[in-house]
C-alpha positions in Angstrom: -13.5 -5.1 10.0 -15.5 -2.6 12.1 -14.9 -1.4 15.7 -16.4 1.1 18.1 -14.2 2.7 20.7 -15.1 4.6 23.8 -13.4 7.9 24.6 -11.6 6.2 27.5 -10.3 3.3 25.4 -6.7 3.2 24.4 -7.5 3.9 20.8 -4.0 4.0 19.4 -3.2 0.8 21.1 -6.2 -0.9 19.5 -6.1 0.7 16.0 -2.3 0.3 15.5 -2.3 -3.5 15.7 -5.5 -3.7 13.6 -3.6 -1.6 10.9 -0.7 -4.1 11.1 -3.0 -7.2 10.7 -5.1 -5.6 7.9 -2.1 -4.1 6.2 -0.4 -7.5 6.0 -3.6 -9.0 4.6 -3.5 -6.3 1.9 0.1 -7.1 1.1 1.5 -3.7 2.2 5.1 -3.3 3.2 6.1 -2.8 6.8 7.0 0.8 6.0 3.6 1.5 4.6 1.9 -0.1 7.6 4.0 1.9 10.0 3.2 5.1 8.1 -0.5 4.3 8.3 -0.2 3.6 12.0 1.4 7.1 12.4 -1.4 8.7 10.4 -4.0 6.9 12.6 -2.2 8.1 15.7 -2.2 11.7 14.4 -6.0 11.5 13.8 -7.1 9.9 17.0 -4.7 11.6 19.5 -6.0 15.1 18.8 -9.2 14.7 20.7 -10.4 11.9 23.0 -13.8 11.1 21.7 -16.0 8.0 21.2 -15.4 7.0 17.6 -15.7 4.2 15.1 -13.1 2.7 12.8 -13.6 0.6 9.7 -10.9 -1.3 7.8 -11.2 -2.6 4.2 -8.4 -4.7 2.8 -8.0 -5.8 -0.8 -4.9 -7.1 -2.5 -2.6 -4.1 -2.7 -4.9 -1.6 -0.9 -6.0 -0.9 2.6 -8.6 1.7 3.4 -9.4 3.0 7.0 -12.4 5.2 7.9 -12.3 6.9 11.3 -15.4 8.7 12.5 -15.8 11.6 14.9 -12.8 13.6 13.7 -12.4 17.4 14.1 -12.6 18.4 10.4 -11.2 21.9 10.8 -8.2 20.6 12.8 -7.6 17.8 10.3 -7.8 20.1 7.2 -4.7 21.9 8.6 -2.8 18.6 8.8 -3.7 17.2 5.4 -0.1 17.9 4.2 1.3 15.6 7.0 -1.2 12.9 6.2 -0.3 13.1 2.5 3.3 12.1 3.4 2.1 9.1 5.3 -0.7 7.6 3.2 -1.6 7.4 -0.5 -5.0 9.3 -0.2 -6.8 11.2 2.4 -10.5 12.2 2.1 -12.6 14.1 4.6 -16.0 12.4 4.7 -19.1 12.7 6.8 -17.5 13.9 10.1 -14.6 11.5 9.6 -11.6 10.8 7.5 -10.8 8.0 5.0 -7.2 7.0 4.7 -6.0 4.8 1.9 -2.7 3.1 1.3 -1.9 1.5 -2.0 1.0 -1.0 -2.4 
């Protein structure tokens, strides 16, 4: 699933429910989905910017790529993200978050 959000859009209010739906499709626990939603909120609340988000769900795994992320700011918060998701990867001006069941 792919979405593009304007800077004025309520990004957390859109991406949180998408994480819930896609996480349930992947078979993640509610705790894992909630942690992913918190990680997404951390990433997008830092700076209001137009950005894209892509979700890939497979049995036991959900991956989210969020574009237009301040890489320097995010590098300082990788420890917090590591507590919330299984893997975090900075990639092409964005971040890839992966949760494994």
